C-alpha positions as CSV (number, residue, x, y, z in Angstrom):
1,M,111.6,-86.6,-71.4
2,G,112.9,-88.9,-74.4
3,F,111.8,-92.3,-75.4
4,G,113.6,-95.6,-76.4
5,Y,113.0,-99.1,-77.4
6,Q,115.2,-102.4,-77.0
7,G,115.8,-104.7,-79.4
8,A,114.5,-102.1,-82.4
9,V,115.1,-103.9,-86.0
10,A,115.6,-100.8,-88.9
11,T,112.8,-101.8,-91.8
12,E,111.8,-100.4,-94.9
13,G,108.2,-99.0,-94.0
14,T,106.4,-100.6,-91.0
15,G,107.8,-103.4,-90.8
16,D,105.2,-106.6,-90.6
17,F,103.0,-105.5,-93.2
18,Q,100.4,-107.5,-94.7
19,D,99.0,-106.2,-97.7
20,V,95.4,-106.3,-98.7
21,P,93.9,-106.1,-102.2
22,D,91.4,-103.1,-103.4
23,D,87.6,-104.1,-102.8
24,I,84.9,-103.2,-100.6
25,Y,84.8,-105.2,-97.3
26,M,82.3,-105.6,-94.4
27,A,84.2,-104.6,-91.5
28,M,83.1,-104.1,-87.7
29,V,84.5,-100.8,-85.3
30,K,87.1,-102.5,-83.6
31,D,88.6,-99.3,-81.4
32,V,87.9,-95.4,-81.1
33,S,91.1,-93.8,-79.9
34,D,90.5,-90.5,-77.6
35,P,91.3,-87.4,-79.7
36,F,94.3,-86.3,-79.9
37,V,96.0,-82.7,-81.3
38,S,98.4,-83.4,-84.3
39,V,100.0,-81.1,-86.9
40,D,98.9,-81.2,-90.8
41,P,102.4,-81.5,-92.4
42,T,101.9,-79.3,-95.4
43,T,100.3,-76.1,-93.2
44,G,101.6,-76.8,-89.9
45,N,98.4,-76.1,-88.7
46,E,97.4,-78.3,-85.4
47,R,94.2,-80.2,-85.8
48,T,92.2,-82.4,-83.5
49,Q,91.4,-85.7,-84.5
50,V,90.5,-89.6,-83.9
51,T,91.5,-92.5,-85.1
52,I,88.8,-95.8,-85.9
53,E,90.0,-98.8,-86.0
54,W,88.4,-101.0,-88.4
55,E,88.5,-105.0,-88.7
56,L,88.0,-106.1,-92.1
57,M,85.2,-109.0,-92.2
58,P,86.1,-110.4,-95.5
59,R,84.1,-112.8,-97.4
60,P,85.4,-116.2,-99.0
61,D,86.4,-115.2,-102.2
62,Q,88.1,-111.9,-100.7
63,I,90.1,-114.4,-98.7
64,E,90.7,-116.3,-101.9
65,A,91.9,-113.3,-103.3
66,G,94.5,-112.6,-100.9
67,C,92.9,-111.0,-98.0
68,P,93.8,-112.2,-94.5
69,E,91.5,-114.3,-93.1
70,A,90.5,-112.5,-89.4
71,G,92.1,-109.9,-87.5
72,Y,93.2,-107.5,-89.8
73,T,92.6,-103.8,-89.4
74,R,93.0,-100.7,-91.2
75,K,92.6,-97.5,-89.3
76,Y,90.9,-94.6,-90.8
77,W,91.6,-90.8,-89.5
78,V,88.8,-88.5,-88.7
79,T,89.5,-84.3,-88.0
80,L,87.0,-83.2,-86.0
81,T,86.1,-79.5,-87.1
82,D,86.6,-76.3,-85.3
83,N,82.8,-76.3,-86.1
84,F,82.3,-79.5,-84.4
85,L,84.4,-78.9,-81.4
86,D,83.0,-75.7,-80.4
87,K,79.1,-75.7,-82.0
88,G,78.6,-79.5,-82.5
89,F,77.9,-78.9,-86.6
90,V,79.0,-81.7,-88.7
91,D,79.7,-80.7,-91.9
92,K,78.0,-82.8,-95.0
93,K,81.7,-83.1,-96.9
94,S,83.6,-83.7,-93.4
95,K,84.6,-87.7,-92.8
96,L,82.7,-87.4,-89.4
97,Y,79.4,-86.8,-91.6
98,G,80.6,-90.1,-93.2
99,V,81.5,-92.3,-90.4
100,L,78.4,-91.1,-88.7
101,E,75.9,-92.5,-91.9
102,A,78.2,-95.2,-92.4
103,L,77.1,-96.5,-88.7
104,G,73.8,-95.7,-89.5
105,Y,72.6,-92.6,-87.6
106,D,69.9,-90.6,-88.8
107,M,71.8,-87.5,-90.6
108,T,68.0,-85.8,-90.9
109,G,67.8,-84.2,-87.3
110,E,69.5,-83.2,-84.6
111,L,72.8,-85.9,-83.6
112,N,73.5,-87.5,-80.2
113,F,76.2,-90.2,-80.3
114,D,78.9,-91.2,-78.4
115,S,82.0,-93.2,-79.9
116,D,82.4,-95.1,-77.1
117,E,79.4,-97.2,-78.4
118,W,80.7,-97.5,-82.2
119,Q,82.4,-100.3,-80.9
120,G,81.3,-103.4,-82.9
121,K,79.1,-101.7,-85.4
122,K,79.5,-102.8,-88.8
123,A,79.6,-100.7,-92.3
124,K,81.4,-101.5,-95.5
125,V,84.6,-99.7,-96.4
126,V,86.3,-99.1,-99.6
127,I,90.1,-99.9,-99.5
128,K,92.1,-98.6,-102.3
129,H,96.2,-98.7,-102.5
130,N,97.6,-95.5,-102.2
131,K,100.2,-93.3,-104.3
132,K,102.9,-95.1,-102.5
133,N,100.9,-98.7,-102.5
134,Y,99.8,-98.6,-98.8
135,P,95.7,-99.8,-98.8
136,D,93.8,-97.0,-97.4
137,I,90.0,-96.7,-96.3
138,T,89.0,-94.3,-98.9
139,D,85.3,-94.7,-98.2
140,L,82.7,-96.2,-95.9
141,M,78.8,-97.1,-97.2
142,K,75.9,-98.0,-94.5
143,V,75.5,-101.8,-94.4
144,A,72.4,-102.5,-96.3
145,A,69.3,-103.5,-93.7
146,P,68.2,-107.0,-93.7
147,K,65.5,-107.6,-96.3
148,A,61.9,-108.1,-94.5
149,A,60.5,-111.4,-94.9
150,P,57.5,-111.1,-97.4
151,A,54.1,-111.2,-95.4
152,P,52.3,-114.4,-96.0
153,A,49.5,-114.7,-99.0
154,Q,46.1,-113.6,-97.6
155,R,43.8,-116.6,-97.5
156,R,40.3,-116.3,-99.3
157,A,37.4,-117.7,-97.6
158,P,36.2,-121.3,-99.6
159,V,33.2,-120.1,-101.6
160,G,30.1,-120.6,-99.8
161,A,31.7,-120.0,-97.0
162,T,29.8,-117.9,-94.3
163,G,30.3,-116.6,-90.7
164,G,31.6,-113.8,-88.3
165,G,29.5,-111.3,-91.0
166,A,31.8,-112.4,-94.2
167,A,30.3,-111.9,-97.2
168,T,29.1,-115.1,-98.7
169,A,30.9,-116.1,-102.7
170,T,28.8,-116.2,-105.7
171,R,29.7,-119.6,-107.6
172,P,30.0,-119.0,-111.1
173,R,27.3,-120.0,-113.2
174,G,27.5,-124.0,-113.8
175,A,30.1,-124.8,-111.3
176,V,29.6,-127.2,-109.1
177,A,29.2,-127.3,-105.3
178,P,31.7,-128.4,-102.7
179,V,30.8,-131.5,-101.1
180,A,31.1,-132.0,-97.1
181,Q,33.4,-134.5,-96.2
182,P,32.1,-136.4,-93.2
183,A,33.6,-135.9,-89.6
184,D,35.6,-139.0,-90.1
185,W,36.7,-138.9,-93.3
186,G,40.5,-139.8,-92.5
187,E,39.5,-142.5,-90.3
188,L,38.0,-144.6,-93.3
189,E,39.8,-147.7,-94.3
190,D,40.4,-148.5,-97.4
191,D,38.3,-152.3,-97.8
192,G,40.1,-152.9,-101.2
193,G,36.7,-152.4,-103.4
194,E,35.3,-155.2,-101.4
């Protein structure tokens, strides 16, 4: 079985390449490949991998520094170890562990996940240029949970207030007792002192 392409162009590298500055970017999972088998070029051993395509979501200052505004993606290769494929064990040193942790999975108990559900999930990706000056994702980080709004302040009952079985506050010695306002207080008009 062969392959071909009509109109191929010889280039240096991958052709239309867009660079991106080294930084930590907010990113969203755009796609997860099906598992595939590849051969490790250094050892010749077969390995099962998936690629996770991350779409960067740069801040305005990152765009100003040279990151494309939208649609820029980077792939992250994850090897699925035999220990994972055969027994379901995810080693803490594996890239898969880092992906699951960055996507917010609880890593303390039994894991239940489906990579088809990762699309649209967010994490932070660390981009650093490799020896060939190509921007690689070198690490993933969990997005911090939004800070909870502060609880409303507890209102204290006015001094001398009673009701509902609440304790009555005592007035400090020498303090003036509050004056009750008439029910129609807001309806009184200023007669100009006449």
